[in-house]
C-alpha positions in Angstrom: -11.2 -22.5 14.3 -13.7 -21.0 16.7 -14.7 -22.4 20.1 -18.2 -23.8 19.8 -20.0 -21.6 22.4 -23.5 -22.4 23.3 -23.2 -19.7 26.0 -25.6 -18.3 28.5 -22.9 -16.1 29.9 -21.9 -12.6 28.9 -19.0 -12.7 26.4 -16.9 -10.5 28.7 -16.6 -13.5 31.0 -15.5 -16.1 28.4 -12.2 -17.0 26.8 -13.8 -17.2 23.3 -11.5 -16.0 20.6 -10.8 -16.8 16.9 -8.4 -19.5 15.9 -5.5 -17.2 15.4 -5.8 -15.9 19.0 -6.4 -19.3 20.5 -3.3 -20.9 19.1 -0.6 -21.2 21.7 3.0 -20.2 21.4 4.0 -23.8 20.4 1.7 -23.7 17.4 -1.0 -26.0 18.7 -4.5 -25.3 17.5 -7.9 -25.6 19.2 -9.7 -28.6 17.9 -13.1 -29.9 19.2 -13.1 -27.9 22.4 -16.7 -27.4 23.4 -18.5 -25.4 26.0 -19.6 -27.8 28.8 -23.3 -27.7 29.2 -23.1 -29.6 32.5 -22.1 -26.5 34.5 -23.9 -23.2 35.2 -22.3 -19.8 35.5 -23.5 -16.6 37.1 -21.8 -13.2 37.1 -22.3 -9.6 38.3 -20.4 -6.4 37.7 -19.0 -4.1 40.4 -21.4 -1.8 42.1 -21.0 1.6 43.8 -23.3 2.9 46.5 -24.2 6.6 46.9 -24.7 8.5 50.1 -28.4 8.5 49.7 -28.6 4.7 49.6 -28.9 4.4 45.8 -26.5 2.2 43.9 -25.4 1.7 40.3 -23.5 -0.9 38.4 -20.2 0.2 36.9 -21.1 -0.5 33.3 -17.9 1.2 32.0 -15.6 -0.5 34.5 -13.1 -3.2 33.7 -14.4 -6.7 34.3 -11.4 -8.6 35.7 -13.0 -12.0 36.3 -12.9 -14.7 33.6 -14.6 -18.1 33.7 -14.2 -21.1 31.5 -16.3 -24.3 31.3 -15.0 -26.5 28.5 -14.8 -30.2 27.6 -13.1 -32.5 25.2 -14.6 -36.0 25.1 -14.9 -37.0 28.8 -12.4 -34.4 30.1 -14.1 -31.3 31.7 -12.3 -28.2 32.8 -14.0 -25.6 35.0 -12.2 -22.5 36.3 -12.5 -19.0 37.6 -9.7 -16.5 37.2 -10.1 -13.5 39.5 -7.8 -10.8 38.0 -6.3 -7.8 39.7 -4.7 -4.6 38.3 -6.8 -5.1 35.1 -8.0 -8.1 33.2 -4.8 -8.8 31.2 -3.7 -11.8 33.3 -7.1 -13.3 33.8 -7.9 -13.1 30.1 -4.5 -14.7 29.2 -5.0 -17.5 31.7 -8.5 -18.2 30.4 -7.2 -18.5 26.9 -4.1 -20.6 27.7 -5.2 -23.2 30.2 -7.5 -25.0 27.7 -4.5 -25.3 25.5 -2.4 -26.7 28.3 -5.0 -29.2 29.6 -7.5 -30.1 26.8 -5.3 -31.0 23.8 -4.4 -34.5 24.8 -2.4 -33.9 27.9 -5.0 -35.6 30.2 -6.0 -38.4 27.8 -6.0 -41.9 29.4 -4.6 -44.1 30.6 -3.3 -41.7 33.3 -3.0 -42.0 37.0 -3.5 -39.4 39.7 0.2 -38.5 40.0 0.4 -37.9 36.3 -2.7 -35.7 36.4 -1.2 -33.6 39.2 2.0 -33.2 37.3 0.2 -32.1 34.1 -1.9 -29.5 36.1 1.1 -28.2 38.0 3.2 -27.8 34.8 0.2 -26.0 33.2 0.3 -23.3 35.9 4.0 -22.8 35.4 3.7 -22.7 31.6 0.8 -20.3 31.6 2.7 -17.8 33.8 5.9 -18.2 31.9 4.1 -17.4 28.6 2.3 -14.5 30.2 5.6 -13.0 31.4 7.1 -13.6 27.9 4.1 -11.8 26.3 4.6 -8.8 28.7 8.3 -8.5 27.9 7.6 -8.7 24.2 5.0 -6.0 24.3 6.7 -3.6 26.8 9.6 -1.3 26.1 12.6 -2.0 28.5 13.7 -1.2 31.1 10.9 -2.9 33.1 10.5 -0.5 36.0 8.9 -1.9 39.1 6.6 1.1 39.5 3.5 0.1 41.4 1.8 0.2 44.8 4.5 -1.8 46.4 7.6 -0.3 44.8 10.3 1.5 46.8 8.9 4.9 45.5 5.4 4.3 47.0 5.6 3.4 50.6 2.4 2.0 52.3 0.5 4.7 54.0 1.6 7.6 51.7 -0.6 9.2 49.1 1.9 8.8 46.3 0.8 8.9 42.7 1.2 5.5 41.1 2.2 5.5 37.5 0.5 2.7 35.5 2.9 -0.2 34.9 2.6 -2.1 31.7 4.1 -5.1 33.5 1.4 -5.1 36.2 -1.4 -7.5 36.5 -2.1 -10.8 38.0 -4.8 -13.3 38.6 -5.8 -16.0 41.0 -7.1 -19.3 39.7 -9.4 -22.0 41.1 -10.0 -25.0 38.9 -11.9 -28.3 38.9 -11.1 -31.0 36.4 -13.4 -34.0 35.9 -11.8 -36.7 33.9 -11.8 -40.5 33.7 -14.4 -40.7 36.5 -12.4 -38.6 39.0 -12.5 -35.1 40.2 -9.4 -33.0 40.8 -9.1 -29.5 42.3 -6.3 -27.0 41.8 -5.9 -23.4 42.9 -3.6 -20.6 43.8 -4.8 -17.4 45.4 -7.9 -16.7 47.4 -10.6 -18.0 45.0 -12.6 -20.8 46.5 -13.7 -24.3 45.6 -16.3 -26.2 47.6 -17.3 -29.8 47.4 -20.9 -30.6 48.5 -22.1 -34.2 48.8 -25.0 -36.1 50.2 -24.3 -38.3 53.2 -26.1 -41.6 53.9 -28.5 -39.8 56.4 -29.6 -37.4 53.7 -27.6 -34.5 55.0 -25.6 -32.3 52.6 -22.0 -31.7 53.6 -20.1 -28.7 52.3 -16.3 -29.0 52.3 -13.9 -26.2 51.4 -11.1 -27.5 49.2 -7.7 -26.3 50.2 -6.7 -23.0 51.9 -6.6 -19.4 50.8 -3.1 -18.3 49.9 -2.5 -15.1 51.8 -0.4 -13.9 54.7 -3.1 -15.0 57.2 -2.6 -18.7 56.3 -0.4 -20.5 58.8 1.1 -22.6 56.0 1.9 -19.7 53.8 3.3 -17.7 56.8 5.6 -20.6 57.5 6.8 -20.8 53.9 7.5 -17.1 53.8 9.4 -17.2 57.2 11.6 -20.0 56.0 12.5 -17.9 53.0 13.8 -15.3 55.4 10.9 -12.8 55.6 9.6 -11.2 58.7 6.0 -12.4 58.8 4.9 -10.1 61.6 6.1 -7.1 59.6 4.3 -8.3 56.5 1.1 -8.6 58.5 1.5 -5.1 60.0 2.4 -3.3 56.8 0.0 -5.5 54.7 1.9 -5.2 51.4 0.9 -8.6 50.1 -2.7 -9.4 49.4 -1.8 -12.8 47.9 1.1 -15.1 48.4 0.3 -17.2 45.3 -1.1 -16.0 42.0 -0.4 -16.1 38.3 1.4 -13.0 37.1 2.5 -10.0 39.2 5.7 -9.6 37.3 7.4 -7.0 39.5 6.7 -8.9 42.8 8.2 -12.1 41.3 10.9 -11.0 38.8 12.0 -7.9 40.7 11.1 -8.8 44.3 14.5 -7.8 45.6 13.8 -4.2 44.7 11.3 -4.0 47.5 12.7 -3.5 50.9 10.3 -5.7 52.7 10.8 -8.6 50.3 14.6 -8.2 49.8 15.6 -10.6 52.6 13.9 -13.6 50.8 16.3 -16.1 49.4 13.8 -16.9 46.6 10.8 -15.3 45.1 8.2 -15.3 47.9 5.2 -14.9 45.5 4.7 -18.1 43.5 2.2 -19.7 41.2 2.6 -23.3 42.4 -0.9 -24.6 42.8 -2.4 -26.6 45.6 -3.8 -29.8 44.0 -6.2 -32.2 45.6 -7.6 -35.4 44.0 -8.7 -37.5 42.4 -12.0 -38.1 44.1 -13.9 -41.0 42.5 -17.3 -39.9 41.1 -19.4 -42.8 40.1 -23.0 -43.2 39.1 -24.2 -43.3 42.7 -22.6 -40.0 43.6 -25.1 -37.3 44.7 -23.7 -33.8 45.1 -22.3 -30.8 43.4 -19.3 -28.5 43.4 -19.1 -24.8 43.1 -16.3 -22.3 42.4 -16.6 -18.7 43.6 -14.5 -15.6 43.1 -13.1 -13.7 46.1 -15.6 -10.9 45.3 -18.5 -13.3 46.1 -16.8 -14.5 49.3 -16.1 -10.9 50.4 -19.5 -9.6 49.5 -21.4 -12.2 51.5 -19.1 -11.8 54.5 -19.5 -8.0 54.4 -23.3 -8.1 54.4 -23.9 -11.2 56.7 -20.9 -11.2 59.0 -21.0 -15.0 58.7 -17.9 -17.0 59.5 -19.3 -19.9 57.4 -19.5 -18.3 54.0 -18.9 -21.5 52.1 -21.8 -23.3 53.8 -24.1 -20.3 53.4 -23.5 -20.3 49.6 -24.1 -24.1 49.5 -27.4 -23.5 51.3 -28.5 -20.9 48.8 -27.5 -23.2 45.9 -29.4 -26.1 47.5 -32.5 -23.9 47.9 -32.4 -22.9 44.2 -32.0 -26.5 43.1 -35.5 -27.2 44.4 -36.9 -25.3 41.4 -37.0 -26.0 37.7 -34.3 -23.5 37.0 -31.3 -24.3 34.9 -27.9 -24.3 36.5 -27.2 -21.0 34.9 -30.3 -19.5 36.4 -29.5 -21.1 39.8 -26.0 -19.5 39.8 -27.5 -16.1 38.8 -30.3 -16.4 41.4 -27.7 -16.9 44.2 -25.7 -13.9 43.1 -28.9 -11.8 42.9 -29.7 -12.8 46.5 -26.2 -11.7 47.6 -26.6 -8.4 45.7 -30.0 -7.8 47.5 -28.6 -8.6 50.9 -25.5 -6.5 50.3 -27.5 -3.5 49.2 -29.8 -3.9 52.2 -26.8 -4.1 54.6 -25.5 -0.8 53.1 -28.8 0.9 53.6 -28.9 -0.3 57.2 -25.6 1.5 57.9 -22.8 -0.9 57.0 -19.6 1.1 56.3 -18.7 -0.2 52.8 -19.3 1.8 49.7 -19.0 -0.8 46.9 -19.6 -4.4 46.0 -17.0 -6.3 44.2 -17.4 -8.2 40.9 -18.8 -11.6 41.6 -18.6 -14.9 39.7 -20.1 -18.3 40.6 -19.8 -21.6 38.7 -21.8 -24.7 39.7 -21.4 -28.3 38.4 -24.0 -30.8 39.5 -23.1 -34.5 39.9 -26.3 -36.5 40.1 -28.3 -34.3 42.5 -31.8 -33.8 41.3 -35.1 -32.5 42.7 -36.0 -35.8 44.2 -33.0 -35.4 46.5 -34.0 -31.8 47.4 -37.4 -31.0 48.9 -38.6 -27.8 50.6 -39.0 -28.3 54.4 -40.5 -26.7 57.4 -38.9 -26.1 59.8 -35.5 -25.6 58.1 -33.2 -28.5 58.8 -29.5 -28.2 59.3 -26.9 -28.4 56.6 -23.3 -29.5 56.6 -21.8 -29.5 60.1 -24.6 -27.8 61.9 -22.6 -24.6 62.4 -25.6 -22.5 63.4 -27.3 -21.4 60.2 -30.6 -22.8 58.8 -31.1 -24.5 55.5 -34.1 -24.0 53.2 -33.8 -27.5 51.7 -34.1 -31.0 53.1 -32.1 -33.8 51.4 -34.4 -36.8 51.5 -32.6 -39.7 53.1 -35.1 -42.3 52.0 -34.9 -41.9 48.3 -31.1 -42.2 48.0 -30.0 -44.0 51.1 -29.1 -47.3 49.5 -27.0 -45.6 46.8 -25.4 -43.2 49.2 -24.3 -46.0 51.5 -22.1 -47.2 48.7 -20.1 -44.0 48.6 -16.8 -43.5 50.2 -17.2 -40.6 52.6 -14.6 -38.0 51.8 -14.2 -36.6 55.3 -16.3 -36.6 58.5 -17.6 -33.2 59.5 -16.3 -32.0 62.9 -19.4 -30.8 64.6 -17.5 -29.0 67.3 -15.5 -26.9 64.8 -16.4 -23.2 64.6 -14.6 -22.7 61.2 -15.5 -24.1 57.8 -14.2 -27.7 57.3 -11.4 -27.8 54.8 -10.2 -30.6 52.6 -6.4 -30.8 52.9 -3.9 -33.4 51.7 -2.9 -34.6 55.2 -6.6 -35.4 56.0 -7.4 -37.3 52.9 -5.0 -40.1 53.5 -6.9 -41.1 56.7 -10.1 -41.2 54.8 -9.0 -43.7 52.2 -7.6 -41.4 49.6 -4.2 -41.9 48.0 -1.6 -39.8 49.9 -0.7 -36.5 48.2 2.8 -35.1 48.8 2.8 -31.7 50.6 2.5 -28.9 48.2 5.1 -26.7 49.9 8.5 -28.0 48.9 11.4 -26.7 51.0 14.0 -28.9 49.4 15.7 -26.0 47.7 16.3 -24.2 51.0 18.4 -27.1 52.3 21.2 -26.0 50.0 20.9 -22.3 50.5 23.3 -20.6 52.8 21.2 -18.1 54.7 22.1 -15.7 57.4 18.8 -15.6 59.2 17.6 -17.6 62.1 14.1 -19.0 62.8 12.6 -17.2 65.8 9.2 -17.5 67.5 6.9 -15.0 66.0 5.8 -14.0 69.6 9.3 -12.9 70.5 
């Protein structure tokens, strides 16, 4: 059967396929999976700038991002897959995750822990099936030829032979089911929760952390595996510490000198999962998912340290209009494109803009909550940027007071506020076990010692 696709999104960004393609390896079929009209999606292709200031879209380039917005009954699945080294992994993930999550696995009754187990297992199953498909289609031996192989040291202009086993993708996911909202991600794609506080102020909260070598949590995990984190940061061989795919860096990591000391594969696909957050009829807010290309592009052209809040401000501004969520998402991307091109023309030293994808799901926020204002009020934690929208406290105050505040914004913080498992418990959420599990290391006989990174 076919997916029913009342789409307003270019087909290149969807996981639509015929029934034969959309059957998983266990023979399950796609039945009654529909496109979720409650979300809006915007996307742009890569762009190159010329020396004279002109720019053009790479129409013949490979679109590596994929986005899905599906539902079965009251279970909604929203996700962005930001591929690298081609679209093979992101396309596979976009096809397989609906099969792992929307064919009865999340049907009630089900508690938060069971949901997290289902989602975590889905990430592992999708990667395992992706690796199986690569091994079946490639001719052995599976050489680890690639930008991080022993034959191509960082800093040298070696020719890289295309590797049929290459390819990976990040994943950021929001699942709305049984009146609760769950987030899961691995990689550097971003999820942001935006909600209306009782005083009418919109708070934007980044969900989780980016999984790269600059993350303290990930640096600790890698160091406990026996890797020299300082060397990894200096040589910069790892863009991501978590992703789906990247066969060589996971299956053959010991062939790389810098990764050989690790007692286990340092690159993993284990997701960071947060939730569930109750969403009732009184909730006023929205969530958005964005690719790393959108995050990077806005940071490049604005220099802002508060990218997540800036994007939330632009979304809130567009919600003042009569636009559909698709048009709102696309308008935000067009604003980023315009600012990015203007920054290049003003002398910024970048020469391209990455592919960008944005998904927005609204939860009860309407035009009566959002009104144009003069002067611009603050948004989120008052981190120094203006907002073009005022969230009217009078209209929704009684309803908003019934909500459980997720987290209080730290007004003194200079970095974007982040939802993390350790913080949620103090705010009335059910405690979530740490997502980094070092239990396996307790039984491993290692010959390295922990040392202070400053020594």
